[in-house]
N, C-alpha and C positions, 0 to 999 in steps of 0.2 A: 293741768299739765301733769303728765306721768313721767317722772324722771327717776330712774333706778339708781340709787346711790344716796349718800348722805348730804343733806343740804348744809350740814355744819361745815362741810369743806368749802362752801362758797366763800367763806370769810378767811380762808387759809391763804396766806401770802406765800409765794414761791420761796424756797430756802435760798440763802446766800450761796453764790457760786464761788468756787475756789479761784483765787487770782494771786498775782504776785504782790499786790499792794493792798493796804487797808482800803484805800479809796476805790479800787476796783471791786474788791469783794463786797463792799458795802453797797455796790450798785445792783446787787442781785444778778448773779450770773445766768445751733445746729451747728452746715455743712460744715473750723477745727482748730491748733490741736486743742484746744479746750473750747468748744463752741460755747461761750458764755452766753447763755440764753438771754440774758438781759444785761449786757455789759454796762450800759449807761443809764439804767432805769432811774437811779436816784438823782443824778445830776442832769441827765438829759432824758426827761420823761418820755420822749418819743421812742426811746429804744427799749428793746426787751430781748431779748434774746439771751480762717484760720491760720502766712506764718513766716515772717522773716526771721532770720538768725535766732536770737534767743527769744524772740517773740513767741517761741514755741509755746509758752504758757498763756500769753495774752492773745495772740492771733490764732492759736489753735482754738481759741474760744469764739472765733468770729463766725459761727455758723448761723446763729439765730439772734441777732440783735433786732428782734421784732419790736413792733410798737408795744408800749406798755399798756396793758388792758385798762389800767386805772386812768389812763389819759384820754380814753374815748368817751366823749360826752354822751350822756344818756345811757351808759352801759355799766353803771356801777353794780358791784356784786353785793348781794345781801343774803343773809341766812333765811330771809322770809320767802325766798323763791320756792314755790311749791315743789314737793317731791313726794314720791310714793314709796312705800316699804318695798324692800328688795324682794325678788322672787325667792321663795322658800328654797333653802339649800345652797344659795349662792353666796351667802355671807361668810366671811372668815370667822371662825369661832372665837378668835381673839379680839375682834372689833366689829361693832355694828355700823361702822362708818363707810366701809368699802365693799364693793362688789368684786368677787374674785371668781374667775374660771378655774376651778380646782383640779381639772384633769389635763392640764397642759403638760407636755413632755419636756423634760430637761434637755434631752439630746434626741433630735429627730433622725439622726443619721447613723446610729449605732445600736446594736442589741442592748436591751435594758431590762432589768426586772420591773415588774408592775409597780413597784413602790417608787420609782423615779419619776414622780410627777411633782408639779409645783403650782402655786396659785397666782394667776395673772390677773391684774386689775383691769376692770372695764366699766363703762357707763352705758346706759340705755335710756332713750327718750321715745316713748310710743305715743306721744300727744297727737301726732298727725297720721298715725299708721292705720291703714285699711288693707285688709288682705286682698281685696279686689280693686282693680282700677278700671276706668272706662276703656272700652275698646276704641280703636281708631275711628270707627264709624259713630261711636257714641250710643249705639243701639243697645248694647248689653255689657255686662261686666264680665271680665275674664280674670282668671286667677293668676295674675302676674304681679305679685307684691314687689315693692321696691325697698331696698335697704341701703342706706348711705353709711359707709364706714369711714370715720375720721381716724386716720392712721397715726399712732403715736411715734415719737422719735426720740432724739437725744436730749430733749428739754427737761425742765423741772416736772414735778408730779402733775398729772392731769387733775383737773377739778371738774365738778359737774357742769361748769360753764361750757365745756367742750361739746356737750350735747344740748345745751340750752341756748347759747348764743353762737356757738361754733368757735369762740375764742379767736385766736389769730390765724388759725390754719383752716378752719372749716365754716366760717361765718356764712358764706354764700350758700353752702349746702344746707345749713340748718335754718337760716333766717328766710331764705327765698325758695329754694328748691324743694325742701322737705314738705312744706305746706302744699305746694303746687302739685307734687307727685304722690302725696299721701305716704311718705316714706317713714319707715322705722329708722331712727338715728342711733348709731352705736359708735363707741370709741374704744380702742384697745391700746393700753399702755405698752410701750416697747420693753422687752426683757432687759434687765440691768439698768433701768432708769425709773425714777420716781419711787414707787412702792412695789415694783415688780422685779423681785430678785429670785432667780431660780436656784441659787446656790447659797451656801452659808456666808460667803464673803466674796471679795473681788480679787482673790489671788490669781496669779497668772494661769495656774492650772484650771481654775473655775472659769476664767474669762475665755477659755477655749471654746465654750459653747455660746459665746456672744458673736454673732455674725448676721449679716443681712439674710443669709440663706436660712438660718435657724428662725429668724423673725418672720420670714415668709411662710414657713411651715406653721409657726404660731398662728398666723392669720388664717391659714387653711383649717386648722382644727377649731379655731374660734368660730369661723363661719358655720362649720358643721354643727357646733354646739348651739349657736343662736337659731339656726334653722330647726333643730330639734326642739329647742325650748319654745319657740313660737309656732311649731308645727307647720313649717314652710317647706314647700317642695323644692329640693335642690335644683331640679331641672327647669323650674319655672320662675323662681325668685331671681330678680335682677339686682345684684349687688354692684354698687359704684363706690370706688375708693377715692378719697380726697386727702391731700396733704401738701405741705409746702416745705421746700428745702430737703433735708434728709427724709422726713415723712413723705415728701413728694416723690423722691426716688423710690421709697418703699411702695407707695401707692401704685406707681407705674410698673415697677417690677412684679408686684403681686398680680396685677392683671396679666402681664406677659407670661408669668409662670403658672398661673392658676386660671386659665381661660374657661375651664369648666365650672368654676365657682364664681368668678368675678366678670361682670358683663362689660364694665367700662371703668375709666379712671381719669381723674384730673390731677396731673402731676405738676404742680406749680413750682417754679424756680428750682427745678430739680437738676443738680449737677451730676448727671448720670455717667459722665466720662471721668473715671478715677484717674488721678495723675499724681506723681510724686512732687514734681516741681511745678507748683501752681502759680507761675509768674503772671498769668492772666488776671488774677484777682486784683493786684495793685495797679495793673495797667487800666482796668476799668474804673478803679477809684480815681485815677488821674482824669479819665474821660468825664466822670461825674462832676469833679471839681470845676471842669471847664464847660459844663452843660448849661446853657441859658435857660432851658425849660425848668430847671430847679433852682435858679438863682446863681449858678456858677458862671465863670467867664475865663477867657484866656488869661486875663490879668490876674485873676485869683490863682489859677494854676501856677503862673510865674511866681507869684508871691509865696506860695507854698514851697515850690522848688528852691527859691532863694533862701527861705527860712531854714530849710533842712540842709542846704549847702553850707550856710553860715554855722548852723549847729554842728555839722561835721568838722568844719575848720576849727571851731572853738574846742570841741571835744578832743581833737587831735593834739591841741596845745595845752589845755588846762581844763580837764573834766571837772575838777572841784569847783571852779568858778561857774561853770554851766550849772552844776548842781545847786549852787547857791542862788543863781538866777531863778531856777525852777522850784526852789524851796524843797529840794530833796532832803529827806531825813538823813542826818549824818553824812552830808554830801561828800566830803573828802574820802572818808572810809568806804562809803557805799560805791562810789564811782571809780575806786581803785581796782575794782573787779570788772573786767571787760564784759562778763556776762550780765552784770547789772547795767552797764552802759547800754548794751544792746537791748536789754529789756526796757530801759527808759525810753529809748528811741521808739520801740514798738508801741509802748503805751501812748506816746505822742501821736503816732499815726492814727490811733483810734479816735482822735479828736475830730476826724473828718468822716462823718457818718454816711458814706455812700450806701452801705448795706441797709442801714436803718433810717434813712432820711425820711422825715415827716414834714411835708410842706405846710401842714396845718398846725404845727406845734406853736405854742405861745410863749414859752420861756425864752430867756436870753440865750443866744449862742446854741440853739437847739437843732439847727438844720444847716444844710449847705448854704442856703441863701444868707442866713444871718452870720455864719462863720466867714463866708467870703466877704461880706460887707466889712466885718471886723479886720480880716487879713489885708484888705486893699485900702483901707482908710489912710494908713500912714504912708503906704507906698505911692498912692496917688499924689499926696502932698509932696513927697520927695521928688517924684518925677516931674511935677510941675515946676518945682524950683530948679531941677536939673536942666530943664529946657532953656533956662535963661543963662546958664553957665557957658563958659567957653569950652571948645572941643577938647583942649588939652587936659581938662579935668574929668573926662569921660570915665576913666577907670575908677577914680575916687568916687564919682557919683554912683557907679554900679555897686561899689562897696557900701556906700551909704544906703542904697536901696536894699541890699541884702541884710544889712544891720537893722534897718527898719522892719523888715519882714520877720527877722528873728525876734525882735522885741514884741511884735504882735503875737508870735507863737508863744512866747513866754507868758504874756498876759492871758492868753487863752488857756494855757496849761494851769496857771495859777487859779483861774476861775473855776475850772472843771475837774482838776485832778488833785488838788491839795485837800487833805483831810481836815475839816474844820476843827475836829477835836484835838488833833495833835499839832495843827498848824504847819504840817509839812507833807510831802509826798513820799510814801514809803515804796521803795524799790528793792526787792529781795528775791532774786532768782532762786537761791538755794532753798529758801523757805517754801517757795511754791513747789519745787521739785519734791521736797520732803513730804508735802501734803499729798501729792500725786502718788507717791510710793506707798501710801497707807492702804492696805488691802481690806480694811474693815468695812463691813457692809451696813453701817448704821443708817437707819431710815429717817427721812427720805434720802435717797441717793442723790448726791450732787450731779452725778453724770460725767464729771471731768475725767476721772481715771477710765471709765468705760469708753468714753468717746476717743480718748487718746489711743486706747487699745484698738479701736476700730480703724483709726487712721493708720496705725502701724501694721495691722493685720489685713486691711482690705483696701483703704481708699487713698492714703497719702494726703493730698490736699494741702501740702505745706506751702504757705504763701511766701514766696521769695521776693526780693527787691533788687532790681538792677536797672541801670539807666537804659541799657539796650532794649529791655522789655517794656519800657514806658512807665516804670515806677516813679511817681512824683516825689518820693521821699529819699531818693538816692540819685539825684540828677547828674552830678559831675564826678562821681567816683571818689568823693572825699571820705567815705566810710567803707573801705574795701573789705572789711571783715563783717559788715552788717548785711543781712538779707540773704545769707547763703542757706543751704540745706543742712549744714553740718550739725548744728545743735538739735534740730528736729530729729534727725536720724540718730544722733547720740542718745536722745531721750528714749527712743524705742529700745535701744540696746540696754540702757540703764534700768528702765522700768520693767521690761518684759523679756529681755535677752533675745530680742529680734534684731538681727544684723541689718546693716545697710542693704546688702545684696538681697536679703529676704524681703525687705520692704518693697523693693522693685518687683520681685517675683510675685508677691502678694497682690500688688496693684494690677499687674498685668493679668493675673489670674481672675481678678474681679471683673475686668473688662471682657475677658473671654467668656465668663459665665453669664454676664448681663447683656453683653453686646455693646456696651458703652453707648455712643451716639448712633450706632447701627442697630439698635434694639428693633426686633422684628415682632410686631404684634398688630392689633387693631383696636380702635376705640380708646386711644390714650391721647389726651391733650397735653401739650407741653408749653404753657405760657411762661415767659420770662420778662423780668423788669429791665427797662432800658438802661438804668444806672446801677443795676444790681451786679456787684462784682462776681457773684456766682454764675452769672450767665456765661462766663468764659468757659465753663465746663458743662454747660447745658446743651440742649438741642436747638440748633439755629433754624429760623424760618426758611422754608415752609414746613420742615419736618422730614422724616425719612420717606413718607409717602402720604397719600390722601387719607389713609386710615389712621395716621398718627400726626395730626396737625400741630405745628408749632408756630407761635406768633410772639412778637415783642410788644410790650406795653410801654410806650414812650414816657420817659420821665419817672417811671415807677421804680421803687426800691424792692427789696427782697419780698416776694409774694405779697405785695401790699394789697392786692385785690382780694386776697383771702381773709383779710381782716374785716371786722364789722364795718358796714358802710357809715359814712359821716356826712353831714352837710358840708359842702365845700370840696368834696372829693373831685379830683381832676377829671376832665372828660375822658381821658384815656382809661382811668380806672373804671368808670361807668361803662364804657364800651367793652372793656375786657370782661367784666361780669356778665354783660348781655351776651357776648360771644360764647362764653362758657355755658351759660344757661341754655342757649340755643343748641349747642352741641349735645349737652346732656339730654335735652328733650328729644332730639333726633335719635340719639343712641337708644334711649328707652323705648322708642317706637319700633326698633329693629328686633 
């Protein structure tokens, strides 16, 4: 196997992601505003990887709660994975561990002196690569080499796994399609994430060169670089981009903007329609909780609504007592601050893993089916008893049901959110904001400040919660100050001096540039997961036209089909991978 890059990185764990609480940050943190790449990886191993009211910091992090790689059977990482020495001249002089493209431009859209270049990290695997591929007739070889590009995004640093197994974004491309099509496999880390920092730090001034447009131009120069390095003909080489979530957005947009360089794209779970008020996210979470395909039910949804309704009632009366129930550190003092109260609620919503649901997980309380079983156990008993009571006690019985659901929520939170070392759940909004305000560029980059910048300057994606929009965590208006846009927009102003009005302008401009759901291109596939909250901003089936097919994968979470395959994968995942493979094969023949 020829893998360009250091095998020593194979054993490197992703860095902790910033969060508001110790329990969250210890879980190893895509589409915001801090897309915690792996919010629940420690306590919910099926997760890896954005925003009601103060959840600005927790739900901003809901871009990529993808499956934890370590949870995939038979896919353990090891430094023994073969690799080859990097191509001469590609290594950073300060490290023999990384490959860097050293001629990337800091700013593609303004005049610059020749010295304004930076080193962008990438990986290459040429194990399957052949410069010639069989012709359609099979009679002769033609020089139409294939290159698969796994597009980097807002996640933690890439590792060589990305071109060896495909990791969670490109497994189908690497494991199945590359051997079949004799493809060269490459991956490019996104600017301002991982180890790819084009400026000295993350100051607001320097973040001005962080945008999807700059990243697309990075891809263009990188493609030219690889074509030259491997002596590939720009006009004959067929590049296909792959990615999920924000990398999926980038994969699709790169094809649309660079049709002369990129032949086709698979843009999985790509929320291409930017939006400020992303109420659709939590509405789909409610749908997922009620979805029988993944072990949800209407009864479970009702239990969740009852639990949060009771939570709201109790917080309105005595937040300190609620804090004691949930074992919040310094409960009375902490929950005297409304921002901390809202942050606590947002942390609790993350207990319901629609985005990262893994039907095959084996741990306790690790997916929707197991959590719904937990949430409905007490309410079922209570309702059975209620059926034998007289009608005049109906109101009291309803209160008992809500109280039982609240108790189940408390036990769930205690099991998954309390820090074993401290014995309590830390909730500290101010501390989280202080961390996000730090512009230092220490490596590897956590990505939190960078992603919040992109939500403020390009995408929005602030996940709000209201009963009218179908949010299951705010069913009866008991928390009128929770789930609004105000704190999210306030954070943009506080961190980057981007006003509320400017956020709306920026989001509208992004949709004008990209086309949003009306993207006009060819040979781009847009698969979405049936219970993925990000489908709310994606492209709905059948797609804009026959040249840009979109389809839904029933019961699937956030780009679940892009993860390495496992025994027991649902029929819908198997069919999705087959459909994508067929599309890629068809497009490569064109």
